[in-house]
N, C-alpha and C positions, 0 to 999 in steps of 0.2 A: 504493500500500500504506500503510495507516494502522497506526501502532504503538500498542499498549496500553502504558502506562507504569506500572510498579509502584515506588513509593517505599518505602524503609524509613527511618523518621525519627521524631523527635518531632513532635507536631502539636497545634495549639490544641484544647481549652482549656489544655493544658499550657503554662506560661509559660516559654518557651525560645526564644532567638533562632533556633536551627536549625529549630524548629517553624514559626516565622513565615516563615522563608526557604522552607521546603517548601510552605507554604500559598500564598505569593505566586507561586512558580514554577509550582505546579499550576494556579493560576488563569490564569496567562498561557498555559500549554500548552493549556488547555481552549478557548482562542480559535482554536487552529490545527486547525479541524475537518476539514480535508482531510488532514492529516498525522498526527493523533492520534486514536485511538479513545477508550477510556475510561482514566481516571487513577484509580488506587487507591493507598492508603497503608496499610502495616502500621505502626501507631503504637507506638513504644517508650514504654511507660507505667510510671508509678510512682504509681499511685492518683490520677491527674489526670482521668480520664474523667468522664462518658461522652462518646463521640465520635459524630460524624455523618459521612455520606459527604463526602469520598472515603475516609475510614477504614473499612475493612471487616475488618481483622485487627488484633489487639492483642497485642503482646509484653509480657509481664511482665518488666520490665528485670532484676530480680534472681532470676529463675527460669530456670536453664539449659535445662530441659526445654521451657519456653515458646518460647525461641529455636529449638530444634530442631523443635518441632511447627509453628510458623509458617513456618519455612524449607521444610518438606515441603509445606505447603499452598500456598505461593507457587509452588513448582515444579509441583505438580499443576495449579493453575489456569492457569499459563502454557501447559502442554502441551495443556490442553483448549480453549484459546481459538482462535477462527478467525483472529484477527490475531496477528502475532508480538508478543512481549512483551519490553520492555527493562526490566531491573531496575536501579534507581538507588538506591544506598546513600548516605545522608547521614552520613558518618563523623565522629565526634568521640570522642576517647579517653574522655572522661568519661561517655559513654553506654554504655560497653562493659565491664561488670564481669566478673571471672572467676567460677568456680563457688563461690568462698568469699565473693563479694559485694564484692570489692575493686575500687573504681572505677579505670578506666583500665588494667586488667591483663588484660582478656578477649581472646578470639579469635572472638567471635561474628560480627563483620562479615566476617572472613576465612573463616569456615566457610560463610557464605551465598554469598560469591563463589565458593568452591570448588564448592559444590553447583550453582551456575549453570553453571560451566564444565563440570562432569561431565555436565550435561544439555544442553549446547550452547545455552545461553541467553545472550543479550547482557546484559552486566552492566557498569555504569559506577559509579565511586566519586567522589562529591563530597568532597574533603578540606577540612574546616573548620579544621584545625590542621596546620601543617607546621613541625616544630621543626628549627632549624639544628643543635642539639646534642641529639639524642634519646638516651634510654637504650637499652639493648639490646632491650628488649621493644618500645618505640615504633618503633625502626628496623626490626626484623624484621616488625612488623605492616604498615608501609607497603610494604615490599618484597614481602611476600606478597600484599597487596591488588593491587599492580601485576601480580604473576605470574598471579593467578587471575582478574583482570578484563580487560575489553577496553580500559579506559582510565581514567586519573585526571583529574578536572576540578578546577581551582583557580581562585580569583577574582583572584589576583594573578600577574603575570608573574614576579615575584621568587621565588615559590614554585617555579616551574619550574626556575630556576637552582639552588635548594637541592636539589630532588629529583634533578637531573642530577649534582649534585656528589658529593664523596667520601663523604658520610654515607650516601647511598642508592644512587647509581650506577644510576638508573633511566633506561632509554632515552627519548630525547626523543620518540620516536614513540608512547610510551604516555601522553603528557602533553598536556593541552588547557587553555588559558586561556579562560574565559568570564566576562565582567563580572558582578559582583553586580548584580542588577536594582534599579531604583528604582521607587517607587510613584507619584510625581507628577512633573510636568515643571517648570513655572516659574510660581508664583503671581505675578500682576501686582501692581504697587504697590497697585492698588485692592483686590485680595484681602487684602494684608497689612493695609491700613488697615481694611478691613471686618471682618476677624477680630479685630483689636485692639479695634475698637469693640464687637464682641460680648462680648469679655472685660472691657470696662471699662478698657482701658489705651490709650486714643487717644494720649495724650501720653507714652507710656513707650517708652524704648529697651530692647528685650528681649534679654537674654543667657540662654541656656538650656543645660542638660545633661539629656538624656533617656535613658531606658532603665533596665533593671534595675540596682540598685545593689549594690556589693560593694567591699571594700577595694581590689581591683585596678583599679577604675574611676578612682581617684585624686581623688575628690571632696574628700578631706581637704586636698589641696593647692590645688585651684581655689577653695575657700572662702577660704583665706588670701590667694590671689592677688587675689580680688575685693575683699577688705577693703583690701589694699594699694592697689589702683587707686582705690577711692572716696575713701580718706583722702588720697592724694597728688595725685590729678588732678582731683577734683571739688569744687565748692563745695557748701555745704549745700543750696542751692536746686537745683543740678543733680542731687544724689543723689536727690531726690524724683521724678526723671523717668527714672531708670535702675534696673532691677531684674534680679536673677539668679534664674531659676527652675530649681530642681533637681527634675525631674519623673520620678517612678517610685518603685517599691518595691524592697526587697531581695528577691532570689530566694528563693522559699519554702523550697527545700532548704538554702540558706545559713542561713536563720533557724533551722531545726531542727538543723543540724549540731552535734555534740558537746553536745547538750542546750541549745543556744542560747548557748554561751559565746563563740563567734566573733562572733555577732551583737551581744552585749552589749559586747564589746571594740570593735567597729566603731562602735557608737553613742557610746561613751565618747570614741573618737577624734574623731568629728565634733563632739561638744560642746567638746572642747579646741580644735579648729580654729576654731569659732565665737567662742570667748572670745578667742583670740589675734587673730582678724580684727577684733574690735571692731565688729561689724555688728549692725544691727537685723534680726531675722528672725522668721519664724513658720512653723508647720507646719499645713497644712490638707489636708482630703480632697477638696475641690472648690474651684473658683475663684469661686463666686458672691459670697462675702462678703469677698474679699481687699481690704485697703486697700493698693493698689500703691504709693501715695506714702509710706506710713509704714514700709515695710520695704525693706532692701537685698537680702535673700535670702528667697525663698519656697520652702519644701519642699512640693511638691505630691505628697502621699503617696497615690498611687493607681496602679492598673494601667491604662495608657492603652488605650482601645479604638481601633480603626482611625480612626474619625472624629476623635477628639480629638487623636490623634497627628499626623495630617495637618494639622490646624488649627494646632498648635504649630509645625510646620515652616514653615507659611505666615506665622505671626506673628513668627517669630524674626528678629532682626537679626544676631546672632552666636551660633554654636554652639561650646561648649567641650567638648573630648574629652580629658581629662587622664589617659588610660589609662596603666597602668604596665607592661603586658606588651608589650615591643617586638617580639616575634615574632608578634603577632596578624596574621593574613593576611586577615581579613575583618571588616567592621563594617557592619551594616545602617544604623546611625545615621549614620555618615559617608557612606555611599552615598546615603542619602535627603537628607542635608544638601546635598551637591553637586548632586544631581538637582533639588532645590528651588531652586537658584540662591541658596544661602545661604553665607556665609563661615564656615569652620571655623577655630578655634584648636585645634590638635591636637598631642599629643606625637608623636614620630617613630617610631611603630610601623609595621610593614611596609606595611600597607594604606594608611596615610596617606602614607608616602613615595611610594607608587605613584600615588595619585590626585592628590596635591598637588605632588609634586616629581619626578614621572616617573622614579622609581628612580635618580636621579642621586645622586652623593656629596653628603651634606649636612653642612655644617660645624656645630660646636657653637653653641648660642645661638639667639636668635630669627631665623627664616629665613622670608622671604616666598617662597611657592611659585614654582617655575620659571615657571609660566604665571599666577602671581598668582591662584590659585584659593583660597588659604587661607594660614594662617600656622602654621609648625611650631615647636615648643618642645621642650626637653629634659624628661625625666620627673622625677617626685618633687620633692625640695627645690628643684632648679634651676628647676622650672616656676613656682614662686611669683612670683619676680621677672619671669620671661619672659612668663607669661600676663598679668600686670599691664601690662607694656609693650605687648603686642599689643592689649589692650583699649584702652589709651590711644590707640594709632594708629587703630584702627577706629572708635572713638566720635567722635574729634575730626577725622578725615580722611574726611568723608562721600564726597567725589568718588572717592577711592581705593577706599573700601569698595564703592561701587556698581559701579565697574569690575571689582572682584574678583568681585562677584556674577555679572556677565555672563560672566566667564571660567569660573566654576564651572558655570553653566548650560550653556555650550557643551559641556563634558565630560559633564555629567549627561545631556544629551539623547541621547548615544550609549548610555546604560546602561538604557534603558527595559526593563522586564521582557519586553515583547514581543520585543525584540532578543535577550535572553538565552535565552528559550524557543526561538526560532527557531534560534539557534546550537546549542542542545543537540539539537534534532531532527536538524539537519544532521549533527552529530557521531555520533548513533546510526546514521544511514544510512551514514556513512563507515565506521565500525568494523564494521558488518554486512557491507558489501561487501568489506572487507579480508579477512574470514574466507573468502570465496569465491575470492580471487585465487590462481591457480596459474601457475607459470611454465612456459615451454616446455622441451623436452628437448634444448636445444642443448648444445654442448660446454662443459665447465667447464675453465677455464685455471688451473693452479696456478703460483704464482710460483717460477721456477727460477733466477733471477739477481737480484741487487740492482739497483735503478734509482734514479737521481737524480730521477726523475719521480714517485716514490711520494708520494701526497697524504696528509699526516698531519693529520687533522682529528678533534678530540675527538668531535664528534657522529657523523660518518660512521664513525668507528672503533668506535662502540658500537651498531651496527645490531642490531636484534633478529634472532635466528635462528628459523627455522620450517622444520621438516623437510618441510612441504608446499609450500614456495616453491621 
C-alpha cells in the first residue's frame, strides 16, 4: 500500500526555513516509490508565489476563510483518492495568525487536525518550536494538536522530554523523534580545495555564518568575537589568509516589519559591532570580485540558491552559529554543517546541545562537544570572548580540527534525508495500524488491595486511554 502525503507548510519560493525543510523532505519521500504515491503541499502564502508542483493548494496566511476553504479541499481530495492519504502539518506558531491577523495566536493548525480526525484521516504534526515555558495559548495549542492528531514529530530528543513534562503532560506514545535531514554527506578534501579554487580563495581559511539574518541570529556578537580573534591571535600576514563570510539576507518580512524600523535598528547595531571589532570589511552581492586578502569580514548579501549553499558548506573550515534563542529545537544550518563533516562553533541552544553534546549537562564557558563534533559557547556578550577562543583553537590546532570533522561526519551520515523520509513513512504505517488495534474481551482485574509490587513509572503511568482498546 502506497501513501499519498499531503503537507501543509510554507514552500519555496517563499524564503523560510520551514519551507526549505518541507521541500527537502518531499524530495526525499519522492524517492520511496514503493511506499509513497504522490506528494502534494498546501502552501501557506503571504504574497510569495507563484508556486509549482508539488504545491497544488495555496492558503492565504492572513485570511481565515482561506484556511477553512483549503482544509475542506484537503479532506475532499483525500476521500476521493484511491490511496490512503497522510496529512503532515509543519507547525510553527509564527505561521498561525488569529482572525485579527495577530501572529502566533491562531488555531488554524488545530482546526485542520480536528477536521482530519473527524474524517478518520491520518494526521501527523511536525513541531518546529517546542517552548519549555509556553504561555497559555502556546501550551493549549500543542496539547490540542496532540489530542487531535495521530502523533507529534520533533527533531530533537530533548523536545520529547519537554512535551512529556509538567508544561504539557503529553503521552510518550504520541511523540516521535526523527532526525532533521541533511542535504550532503562529506565533501572530500579535494572538493573543499576545488570549491575554494572556484571562489578564488585557494589560500584562505574560511569561517562562515549562513542563513537568513535577524537580531536573534547573534551576528552582532560573532563580529566582535572575530575582531577579537584576529587582533589577539593573528599576525598581519596571517589575517590576509583568514576571512569570515556572513552569507545571507535579512528575512523579507523582518525588513518590512513596523515600517522597517526593526531592520534599521539591526543595521545600526551591526555597524556598531563592526566599528568596535576594528575589522576591514565589505558588502557584496556576489563573490566574483571579492578581494579575500584585503578584508577580515565579507557580507555576502544574497539569497543562496541550493547550488551555492552546498558549495559554501563544502568550502567552509569552521561554521559559527551565534544564535540567541536557547530553546531552538531545530536548525537546518547546523544539521547540514554536521552532515558536511564541518566543525561548528555554536551557542548552547537545544538542537546544538543534542547534536554536539548528546543532551548531557553542559557547564558554562567554552565546551568541546562530548564526541568532539563541535564547540559550544554561551550566548550574547559571553560569546564574544568564547567564540574568539574557539576560533583560536580550531585555526591553530589543525590535527584536532580534522579529527573533529571526522566525528561530525560520523553523526551526519546517520541524518541523510533518505533516512528521515524512511522513518516518517514507517511512522505513518505504525500510527495507521494502531488505529486498527483492538483488544480481546478477557477479564478486567480491578485493584482491590494495596501491593508492594505496584510498579510506579512516570511513562507507564501516563498511558493513553482509548475506549476501543
